[in-house]
N, CA, C and O atoms as a GROMACS GRO file, in nm:
protein
  464
    1MET      N    1  -1.877   2.237  -1.058
    1MET     CA    2  -1.904   2.124  -0.958
    1MET      C    3  -1.765   2.057  -0.922
    1MET      O    4  -1.691   2.059  -1.020
    2ASP      N    5  -1.716   2.007  -0.827
    2ASP     CA    6  -1.629   1.933  -0.773
    2ASP      C    7  -1.662   1.785  -0.784
    2ASP      O    8  -1.758   1.725  -0.735
    3THR      N    9  -1.549   1.732  -0.869
    3THR     CA   10  -1.547   1.596  -0.887
    3THR      C   11  -1.510   1.515  -0.756
    3THR      O   12  -1.421   1.559  -0.683
    4PRO      N   13  -1.574   1.401  -0.724
    4PRO     CA   14  -1.534   1.355  -0.585
    4PRO      C   15  -1.433   1.250  -0.619
    4PRO      O   16  -1.446   1.179  -0.719
    5PRO      N   17  -1.321   1.237  -0.527
    5PRO     CA   18  -1.210   1.155  -0.550
    5PRO      C   19  -1.247   1.008  -0.576
    5PRO      O   20  -1.336   0.954  -0.511
    6LEU      N   21  -1.170   0.936  -0.683
    6LEU     CA   22  -1.193   0.811  -0.692
    6LEU      C   23  -1.063   0.706  -0.647
    6LEU      O   24  -0.945   0.738  -0.662
    7PRO      N   25  -1.100   0.604  -0.603
    7PRO     CA   26  -0.963   0.529  -0.605
    7PRO      C   27  -0.896   0.495  -0.726
    7PRO      O   28  -0.959   0.482  -0.831
    8ASP      N   29  -0.756   0.477  -0.718
    8ASP     CA   30  -0.703   0.428  -0.844
    8ASP      C   31  -0.716   0.288  -0.860
    8ASP      O   32  -0.701   0.251  -0.977
    9THR      N   33  -0.740   0.198  -0.779
    9THR     CA   34  -0.778   0.054  -0.792
    9THR      C   35  -0.844  -0.007  -0.662
    9THR      O   36  -0.845   0.048  -0.551
   10ASN      N   37  -0.890  -0.108  -0.689
   10ASN     CA   38  -0.947  -0.201  -0.578
   10ASN      C   39  -0.870  -0.338  -0.571
   10ASN      O   40  -0.860  -0.411  -0.669
   11LEU      N   41  -0.821  -0.365  -0.459
   11LEU     CA   42  -0.713  -0.464  -0.430
   11LEU      C   43  -0.800  -0.598  -0.437
   11LEU      O   44  -0.746  -0.707  -0.417
   12PHE      N   45  -0.917  -0.588  -0.462
   12PHE     CA   46  -1.003  -0.715  -0.463
   12PHE      C   47  -1.056  -0.732  -0.595
   12PHE      O   48  -1.127  -0.829  -0.623
   13ALA      N   49  -1.026  -0.642  -0.678
   13ALA     CA   50  -1.118  -0.634  -0.789
   13ALA      C   51  -1.039  -0.742  -0.892
   13ALA      O   52  -0.916  -0.741  -0.888
   14GLY      N   53  -1.107  -0.834  -0.983
   14GLY     CA   54  -1.068  -0.898  -1.093
   14GLY      C   55  -0.980  -1.034  -1.011
   14GLY      O   56  -0.882  -1.093  -1.056
   15LEU      N   57  -1.044  -1.058  -0.890
   15LEU     CA   58  -0.999  -1.219  -0.838
   15LEU      C   59  -1.064  -1.316  -0.918
   15LEU      O   60  -1.170  -1.301  -0.979
   16PRO      N   61  -0.992  -1.417  -0.911
   16PRO     CA   62  -1.057  -1.559  -1.009
   16PRO      C   63  -1.180  -1.581  -0.956
   16PRO      O   64  -1.193  -1.547  -0.838
   17SER      N   65  -1.264  -1.623  -1.005
   17SER     CA   66  -1.401  -1.662  -0.966
   17SER      C   67  -1.404  -1.818  -0.942
   17SER      O   68  -1.506  -1.870  -0.897
   18SER      N   69  -1.291  -1.896  -0.971
   18SER     CA   70  -1.296  -2.011  -0.942
   18SER      C   71  -1.162  -2.054  -0.864
   18SER      O   72  -1.065  -2.020  -0.932
   19ARG      N   73  -1.126  -2.113  -0.750
   19ARG     CA   74  -1.022  -2.127  -0.701
   19ARG      C   75  -0.948  -2.286  -0.761
   19ARG      O   76  -0.969  -2.397  -0.713
   20ASP      N   77  -0.882  -2.262  -0.848
   20ASP     CA   78  -0.823  -2.379  -0.910
   20ASP      C   79  -0.663  -2.393  -0.872
   20ASP      O   80  -0.579  -2.314  -0.915
   21PRO      N   81  -0.633  -2.504  -0.788
   21PRO     CA   82  -0.492  -2.520  -0.762
   21PRO      C   83  -0.387  -2.540  -0.865
   21PRO      O   84  -0.267  -2.516  -0.854
   22ASN      N   85  -0.468  -2.599  -0.993
   22ASN     CA   86  -0.384  -2.593  -1.110
   22ASN      C   87  -0.354  -2.475  -1.159
   22ASN      O   88  -0.250  -2.469  -1.225
   23ALA      N   89  -0.417  -2.376  -1.145
   23ALA     CA   90  -0.390  -2.224  -1.227
   23ALA      C   91  -0.273  -2.186  -1.170
   23ALA      O   92  -0.220  -2.240  -1.074
   24THR      N   93  -0.215  -2.052  -1.256
   24THR     CA   94  -0.097  -1.995  -1.198
   24THR      C   95  -0.117  -1.893  -1.114
   24THR      O   96  -0.226  -1.839  -1.132
   25GLU      N   97  -0.044  -1.844  -1.023
   25GLU     CA   98  -0.040  -1.741  -0.944
   25GLU      C   99  -0.045  -1.617  -1.044
   25GLU      O  100   0.002  -1.613  -1.158
   26GLN      N  101  -0.115  -1.511  -0.973
   26GLN     CA  102  -0.143  -1.408  -1.059
   26GLN      C  103  -0.056  -1.289  -0.985
   26GLN      O  104  -0.066  -1.266  -0.865
   27PHE      N  105   0.023  -1.221  -1.068
   27PHE     CA  106   0.130  -1.117  -0.998
   27PHE      C  107   0.092  -0.984  -1.088
   27PHE      O  108   0.108  -0.983  -1.210
   28THR      N  109   0.046  -0.889  -1.023
   28THR     CA  110   0.004  -0.748  -1.072
   28THR      C  111   0.094  -0.636  -1.025
   28THR      O  112   0.087  -0.607  -0.905
   29THR      N  113   0.164  -0.577  -1.092
   29THR     CA  114   0.237  -0.450  -1.039
   29THR      C  115   0.140  -0.359  -1.035
   29THR      O  116   0.066  -0.341  -1.132
   30LEU      N  117   0.128  -0.282  -0.909
   30LEU     CA  118   0.022  -0.179  -0.907
   30LEU      C  119   0.088  -0.037  -0.875
   30LEU      O  120   0.021   0.062  -0.846
   31LEU      N  121   0.240  -0.039  -0.884
   31LEU     CA  122   0.328   0.077  -0.871
   31LEU      C  123   0.469   0.060  -0.868
   31LEU      O  124   0.519  -0.001  -0.773
   32ALA      N  125   0.546   0.107  -0.966
   32ALA     CA  126   0.707   0.082  -0.962
   32ALA      C  127   0.745   0.216  -0.995
   32ALA      O  128   0.699   0.298  -1.074
   33ARG      N  129   0.863   0.218  -0.894
   33ARG     CA  130   0.951   0.320  -0.906
   33ARG      C  131   1.082   0.279  -0.897
   33ARG      O  132   1.103   0.167  -0.851
   34PRO      N  133   1.194   0.364  -0.942
   34PRO     CA  134   1.334   0.304  -0.934
   34PRO      C  135   1.352   0.260  -0.789
   34PRO      O  136   1.319   0.338  -0.700
   35GLY      N  137   1.408   0.128  -0.757
   35GLY     CA  138   1.425   0.074  -0.648
   35GLY      C  139   1.328   0.024  -0.559
   35GLY      O  140   1.347  -0.010  -0.442
   36MET      N  141   1.196   0.024  -0.636
   36MET     CA  142   1.079   0.010  -0.536
   36MET      C  143   0.965  -0.062  -0.641
   36MET      O  144   0.950  -0.013  -0.753
   37ARG      N  145   0.891  -0.173  -0.601
   37ARG     CA  146   0.776  -0.219  -0.675
   37ARG      C  147   0.670  -0.269  -0.581
   37ARG      O  148   0.704  -0.346  -0.491
   38LEU      N  149   0.540  -0.231  -0.595
   38LEU     CA  150   0.428  -0.272  -0.520
   38LEU      C  151   0.356  -0.374  -0.598
   38LEU      O  152   0.334  -0.347  -0.716
   39GLU      N  153   0.325  -0.463  -0.560
   39GLU     CA  154   0.271  -0.569  -0.627
   39GLU      C  155   0.146  -0.633  -0.558
   39GLU      O  156   0.143  -0.640  -0.435
   40ARG      N  157   0.052  -0.676  -0.626
   40ARG     CA  158  -0.076  -0.789  -0.577
   40ARG      C  159  -0.055  -0.918  -0.622
   40ARG      O  160  -0.054  -0.947  -0.742
   41ILE      N  161  -0.037  -1.006  -0.522
   41ILE     CA  162  -0.023  -1.157  -0.559
   41ILE      C  163  -0.147  -1.224  -0.532
   41ILE      O  164  -0.200  -1.204  -0.423
   42VAL      N  165  -0.204  -1.307  -0.621
   42VAL     CA  166  -0.321  -1.392  -0.604
   42VAL      C  167  -0.277  -1.531  -0.589
   42VAL      O  168  -0.197  -1.574  -0.672
   43SER      N  169  -0.312  -1.600  -0.503
   43SER     CA  170  -0.274  -1.740  -0.484
   43SER      C  171  -0.404  -1.816  -0.461
   43SER      O  172  -0.474  -1.779  -0.366
   44THR      N  173  -0.445  -1.916  -0.535
   44THR     CA  174  -0.537  -2.041  -0.500
   44THR      C  175  -0.516  -2.147  -0.479
   44THR      O  176  -0.572  -2.239  -0.539
   45GLY      N  177  -0.426  -2.164  -0.384
   45GLY     CA  178  -0.390  -2.315  -0.320
   45GLY      C  179  -0.245  -2.351  -0.393
   45GLY      O  180  -0.204  -2.467  -0.391
   46GLN      N  181  -0.170  -2.247  -0.457
   46GLN     CA  182  -0.023  -2.269  -0.511
   46GLN      C  183   0.063  -2.294  -0.372
   46GLN      O  184   0.022  -2.272  -0.258
   47ALA      N  185   0.202  -2.351  -0.412
   47ALA     CA  186   0.282  -2.372  -0.319
   47ALA      C  187   0.439  -2.394  -0.422
   47ALA      O  188   0.445  -2.452  -0.531
   48SER      N  189   0.533  -2.340  -0.362
   48SER     CA  190   0.653  -2.346  -0.445
   48SER      C  191   0.678  -2.492  -0.470
   48SER      O  192   0.646  -2.579  -0.389
   49PRO      N  193   0.741  -2.516  -0.591
   49PRO     CA  194   0.776  -2.630  -0.634
   49PRO      C  195   0.903  -2.690  -0.538
   49PRO      O  196   1.001  -2.624  -0.504
   50PRO      N  197   0.877  -2.825  -0.508
   50PRO     CA  198   0.972  -2.909  -0.421
   50PRO      C  199   1.117  -2.863  -0.450
   50PRO      O  200   1.161  -2.872  -0.564
   51GLY      N  201   1.178  -2.823  -0.367
   51GLY     CA  202   1.330  -2.789  -0.368
   51GLY      C  203   1.375  -2.641  -0.398
   51GLY      O  204   1.487  -2.592  -0.383
   52PHE      N  205   1.251  -2.578  -0.446
   52PHE     CA  206   1.275  -2.436  -0.491
   52PHE      C  207   1.264  -2.348  -0.364
   52PHE      O  208   1.193  -2.352  -0.264
   53TRP      N  209   1.367  -2.264  -0.410
   53TRP     CA  210   1.386  -2.144  -0.295
   53TRP      C  211   1.401  -1.998  -0.367
   53TRP      O  212   1.484  -1.979  -0.456
   54TYR      N  213   1.313  -1.899  -0.323
   54TYR     CA  214   1.335  -1.764  -0.390
   54TYR      C  215   1.447  -1.717  -0.311
   54TYR      O  216   1.459  -1.727  -0.189
   55ASP      N  217   1.538  -1.657  -0.403
   55ASP     CA  218   1.655  -1.576  -0.339
   55ASP      C  219   1.668  -1.459  -0.450
   55ASP      O  220   1.715  -1.463  -0.564
   56GLN      N  221   1.597  -1.337  -0.363
   56GLN     CA  222   1.580  -1.218  -0.449
   56GLN      C  223   1.691  -1.114  -0.391
   56GLN      O  224   1.737  -1.115  -0.277
   57ALA      N  225   1.724  -1.016  -0.503
   57ALA     CA  226   1.819  -0.937  -0.497
   57ALA      C  227   1.769  -0.818  -0.402
   57ALA      O  228   1.852  -0.753  -0.338
   58GLN      N  229   1.615  -0.787  -0.394
   58GLN     CA  230   1.564  -0.694  -0.314
   58GLN      C  231   1.510  -0.740  -0.178
   58GLN      O  232   1.489  -0.859  -0.157
   59HIS      N  233   1.491  -0.653  -0.095
   59HIS     CA  234   1.402  -0.689   0.042
   59HIS      C  235   1.263  -0.676  -0.019
   59HIS      O  236   1.229  -0.600  -0.110
   60GLU      N  237   1.178  -0.774   0.055
   60GLU     CA  238   1.062  -0.778   0.053
   60GLU      C  239   0.995  -0.758   0.188
   60GLU      O  240   1.033  -0.806   0.295
   61TRP      N  241   0.858  -0.660   0.159
   61TRP     CA  242   0.781  -0.682   0.263
   61TRP      C  243   0.652  -0.711   0.225
   61TRP      O  244   0.604  -0.638   0.138
   62VAL      N  245   0.570  -0.818   0.279
   62VAL     CA  246   0.485  -0.884   0.246
   62VAL      C  247   0.352  -0.909   0.343
   62VAL      O  248   0.362  -0.976   0.446
   63ALA      N  249   0.239  -0.854   0.305
   63ALA     CA  250   0.123  -0.866   0.399
   63ALA      C  251   0.030  -0.942   0.338
   63ALA      O  252   0.008  -0.922   0.218
   64LEU      N  253  -0.051  -1.058   0.422
   64LEU     CA  254  -0.143  -1.127   0.386
   64LEU      C  255  -0.285  -1.070   0.410
   64LEU      O  256  -0.315  -1.044   0.526
   65LEU      N  257  -0.385  -1.045   0.299
   65LEU     CA  258  -0.490  -0.986   0.311
   65LEU      C  259  -0.627  -1.065   0.332
   65LEU      O  260  -0.722  -1.036   0.405
   66THR      N  261  -0.614  -1.151   0.263
   66THR     CA  262  -0.716  -1.272   0.261
   66THR      C  263  -0.666  -1.393   0.256
   66THR      O  264  -0.556  -1.401   0.200
   67GLY      N  265  -0.722  -1.512   0.307
   67GLY     CA  266  -0.662  -1.630   0.300
   67GLY      C  267  -0.567  -1.708   0.396
   67GLY      O  268  -0.590  -1.708   0.517
   68GLY      N  269  -0.481  -1.761   0.353
   68GLY     CA  270  -0.402  -1.835   0.445
   68GLY      C  271  -0.267  -1.856   0.383
   68GLY      O  272  -0.268  -1.845   0.260
   69ALA      N  273  -0.158  -1.882   0.432
   69ALA     CA  274  -0.039  -1.923   0.372
   69ALA      C  275   0.080  -1.968   0.462
   69ALA      O  276   0.086  -1.913   0.572
   70GLY      N  277   0.163  -2.048   0.434
   70GLY     CA  278   0.284  -2.076   0.502
   70GLY      C  279   0.404  -2.054   0.448
   70GLY      O  280   0.423  -2.103   0.336
   71LEU      N  281   0.512  -1.978   0.511
   71LEU     CA  282   0.646  -1.950   0.442
   71LEU      C  283   0.739  -2.014   0.536
   71LEU      O  284   0.739  -2.004   0.658
   72ALA      N  285   0.826  -2.088   0.453
   72ALA     CA  286   0.940  -2.154   0.493
   72ALA      C  287   1.087  -2.077   0.450
   72ALA      O  288   1.116  -2.033   0.338
   73PHE      N  289   1.166  -2.073   0.565
   73PHE     CA  290   1.296  -2.005   0.540
   73PHE      C  291   1.429  -2.110   0.541
   73PHE      O  292   1.440  -2.208   0.615
   74ALA      N  293   1.494  -2.080   0.474
   74ALA     CA  294   1.618  -2.196   0.461
   74ALA      C  295   1.691  -2.193   0.579
   74ALA      O  296   1.730  -2.299   0.629
   75ASP      N  297   1.719  -2.067   0.640
   75ASP     CA  298   1.786  -2.048   0.758
   75ASP      C  299   1.705  -2.114   0.886
   75ASP      O  300   1.766  -2.118   0.992
   76THR      N  301   1.591  -2.158   0.883
   76THR     CA  302   1.542  -2.216   0.998
   76THR      C  303   1.440  -2.325   0.954
   76THR      O  304   1.317  -2.319   0.961
   77PRO      N  305   1.534  -2.448   0.899
   77PRO     CA  306   1.481  -2.573   0.865
   77PRO      C  307   1.373  -2.602   0.943
   77PRO      O  308   1.358  -2.547   1.052
   78GLY      N  309   1.278  -2.698   0.890
   78GLY     CA  310   1.159  -2.772   0.969
   78GLY      C  311   1.063  -2.646   1.015
   78GLY      O  312   0.965  -2.680   1.082
   79GLN      N  313   1.074  -2.538   0.993
   79GLN     CA  314   0.972  -2.413   1.069
   79GLN      C  315   0.886  -2.362   0.952
   79GLN      O  316   0.927  -2.359   0.836
   80THR      N  317   0.780  -2.328   0.986
   80THR     CA  318   0.688  -2.271   0.897
   80THR      C  319   0.621  -2.156   0.955
   80THR      O  320   0.557  -2.165   1.059
   81LEU      N  321   0.637  -2.041   0.884
   81LEU     CA  322   0.574  -1.933   0.938
   81LEU      C  323   0.439  -1.927   0.897
   81LEU      O  324   0.424  -1.899   0.778
   82VAL      N  325   0.325  -1.948   0.975
   82VAL     CA  326   0.197  -1.946   0.923
   82VAL      C  327   0.123  -1.805   0.919
   82VAL      O  328   0.113  -1.736   1.021
   83LEU      N  329   0.074  -1.767   0.804
   83LEU     CA  330   0.038  -1.633   0.793
   83LEU      C  331  -0.136  -1.639   0.778
   83LEU      O  332  -0.195  -1.716   0.702
   84LYS      N  333  -0.200  -1.542   0.864
   84LYS     CA  334  -0.334  -1.517   0.844
   84LYS      C  335  -0.373  -1.386   0.804
   84LYS      O  336  -0.285  -1.300   0.808
   85PRO      N  337  -0.491  -1.351   0.766
   85PRO     CA  338  -0.489  -1.190   0.720
   85PRO      C  339  -0.465  -1.102   0.826
   85PRO      O  340  -0.494  -1.121   0.944
   86GLY      N  341  -0.410  -1.004   0.778
   86GLY     CA  342  -0.351  -0.897   0.868
   86GLY      C  343  -0.217  -0.918   0.881
   86GLY      O  344  -0.154  -0.813   0.895
   87ASP      N  345  -0.139  -1.038   0.882
   87ASP     CA  346  -0.010  -1.047   0.921
   87ASP      C  347   0.092  -1.014   0.829
   87ASP      O  348   0.078  -1.062   0.717
   88ALA      N  349   0.205  -0.935   0.853
   88ALA     CA  350   0.290  -0.904   0.745
   88ALA      C  351   0.414  -0.960   0.801
   88ALA      O  352   0.421  -0.999   0.917
   89VAL      N  353   0.524  -0.966   0.709
   89VAL     CA  354   0.625  -0.997   0.727
   89VAL      C  355   0.762  -0.945   0.649
   89VAL      O  356   0.747  -0.939   0.527
   90THR      N  357   0.868  -0.913   0.689
   90THR     CA  358   0.990  -0.828   0.616
   90THR      C  359   1.104  -0.948   0.580
   90THR      O  360   1.161  -1.011   0.670
   91ILE      N  361   1.128  -0.970   0.443
   91ILE     CA  362   1.216  -1.067   0.406
   91ILE      C  363   1.332  -1.004   0.354
   91ILE      O  364   1.321  -0.934   0.253
   92ALA      N  365   1.455  -1.020   0.416
   92ALA     CA  366   1.589  -0.939   0.382
   92ALA      C  367   1.625  -1.005   0.231
   92ALA      O  368   1.579  -1.109   0.185
   93ALA      N  369   1.700  -0.933   0.182
   93ALA     CA  370   1.722  -0.952   0.031
   93ALA      C  371   1.801  -1.082   0.061
   93ALA      O  372   1.844  -1.093   0.176
   94HIS      N  373   1.828  -1.190  -0.036
   94HIS     CA  374   1.879  -1.292  -0.045
   94HIS      C  375   1.867  -1.382   0.083
   94HIS      O  376   1.961  -1.452   0.118
   95ARG      N  377   1.744  -1.378   0.156
   95ARG     CA  378   1.714  -1.455   0.253
   95ARG      C  379   1.636  -1.578   0.195
   95ARG      O  380   1.517  -1.552   0.181
   96GLN      N  381   1.668  -1.695   0.160
   96GLN     CA  382   1.605  -1.777   0.061
   96GLN      C  383   1.480  -1.815   0.164
   96GLN      O  384   1.479  -1.825   0.287
   97HIS      N  385   1.388  -1.831   0.079
   97HIS     CA  386   1.252  -1.852   0.128
   97HIS      C  387   1.164  -1.919   0.008
   97HIS      O  388   1.197  -1.920  -0.111
   98ARG      N  389   1.027  -1.984   0.071
   98ARG     CA  390   0.953  -2.050  -0.023
   98ARG      C  391   0.796  -2.045   0.019
   98ARG      O  392   0.771  -2.036   0.139
   99VAL      N  393   0.706  -2.050  -0.061
   99VAL     CA  394   0.595  -2.080  -0.014
   99VAL      C  395   0.556  -2.222   0.018
   99VAL      O  396   0.556  -2.295  -0.081
  100GLU      N  397   0.524  -2.279   0.131
  100GLU     CA  398   0.487  -2.413   0.156
  100GLU      C  399   0.332  -2.446   0.107
  100GLU      O  400   0.296  -2.552   0.057
  101TRP      N  401   0.267  -2.356   0.128
  101TRP     CA  402   0.121  -2.375   0.108
  101TRP      C  403   0.047  -2.247   0.077
  101TRP      O  404   0.113  -2.149   0.113
  102THR      N  405  -0.058  -2.221   0.028
  102THR     CA  406  -0.191  -2.153   0.029
  102THR      C  407  -0.295  -2.200   0.066
  102THR      O  408  -0.310  -2.315   0.024
  103THR      N  409  -0.394  -2.154   0.140
  103THR     CA  410  -0.505  -2.245   0.150
  103THR      C  411  -0.596  -2.299   0.050
  103THR      O  412  -0.672  -2.225  -0.013
  104PRO      N  413  -0.591  -2.422   0.033
  104PRO     CA  414  -0.670  -2.473  -0.095
  104PRO      C  415  -0.812  -2.422  -0.081
  104PRO      O  416  -0.858  -2.396   0.030
  105GLY      N  417  -0.882  -2.407  -0.191
  105GLY     CA  418  -1.017  -2.363  -0.199
  105GLY      C  419  -1.041  -2.238  -0.148
  105GLY      O  420  -1.159  -2.209  -0.126
  106GLU      N  421  -0.957  -2.159  -0.123
  106GLU     CA  422  -0.980  -2.001  -0.072
  106GLU      C  423  -0.865  -1.913  -0.131
  106GLU      O  424  -0.743  -1.931  -0.128
  107THR      N  425  -0.946  -1.805  -0.192
  107THR     CA  426  -0.842  -1.701  -0.258
  107THR      C  427  -0.721  -1.640  -0.151
  107THR      O  428  -0.756  -1.592  -0.043
  108THR      N  429  -0.617  -1.645  -0.180
  108THR     CA  430  -0.529  -1.583  -0.101
  108THR      C  431  -0.464  -1.453  -0.156
  108THR      O  432  -0.384  -1.456  -0.248
  109VAL      N  433  -0.501  -1.344  -0.096
  109VAL     CA  434  -0.463  -1.204  -0.151
  109VAL      C  435  -0.319  -1.170  -0.079
  109VAL      O  436  -0.316  -1.189   0.042
  110TRP      N  437  -0.209  -1.125  -0.137
  110TRP     CA  438  -0.107  -1.077  -0.061
  110TRP      C  439  -0.083  -0.934  -0.144
  110TRP      O  440  -0.128  -0.909  -0.255
  111LEU      N  441   0.000  -0.848  -0.062
  111LEU     CA  442   0.048  -0.717  -0.081
  111LEU      C  443   0.181  -0.725  -0.049
  111LEU      O  444   0.222  -0.739   0.066
  112ALA      N  445   0.269  -0.713  -0.173
  112ALA     CA  446   0.400  -0.706  -0.138
  112ALA      C  447   0.484  -0.595  -0.202
  112ALA      O  448   0.466  -0.552  -0.316
  113ILE      N  449   0.585  -0.551  -0.112
  113ILE     CA  450   0.655  -0.427  -0.169
  113ILE      C  451   0.781  -0.488  -0.157
  113ILE      O  452   0.821  -0.534  -0.050
  114HIS      N  453   0.865  -0.490  -0.296
  114HIS     CA  454   0.990  -0.521  -0.305
  114HIS      C  455   1.096  -0.379  -0.310
  114HIS      O  456   1.077  -0.292  -0.395
  115TYR      N  457   1.186  -0.371  -0.227
  115TYR     CA  458   1.264  -0.257  -0.242
  115TYR      C  459   1.405  -0.270  -0.221
  115TYR      O  460   1.443  -0.377  -0.175
  116ASP      N  461   1.499  -0.171  -0.250
  116ASP     CA  462   1.643  -0.180  -0.236
  116ASP      C  463   1.695  -0.144  -0.080
  116ASP      O  464   1.814  -0.148  -0.052
   0.00000   0.00000   0.00000
């Protein structure tokens, strides 16, 4: 008898049951290979600390699966890129960026690929 194929994981499994903005974001590595990492990020109202900018050595492609978020980039001051489910953006290595907000009271799920 053939065994039916099963998924490796479910991107929505294990989400927090309460949406606590004081909780920390969850970062789960789903796949890692030399020069590449795939991760799920779960936010529940978090934002980058004031004055903090990510400055990553790898490129990042990120897609928003649920929720909402605003990204800011140091090279476009005063502008916020608003993401809704289905939106994706590529962030070049060393392009400084920050999470301005994620939707309070809602679980925001991101899928991110970090690559050389």
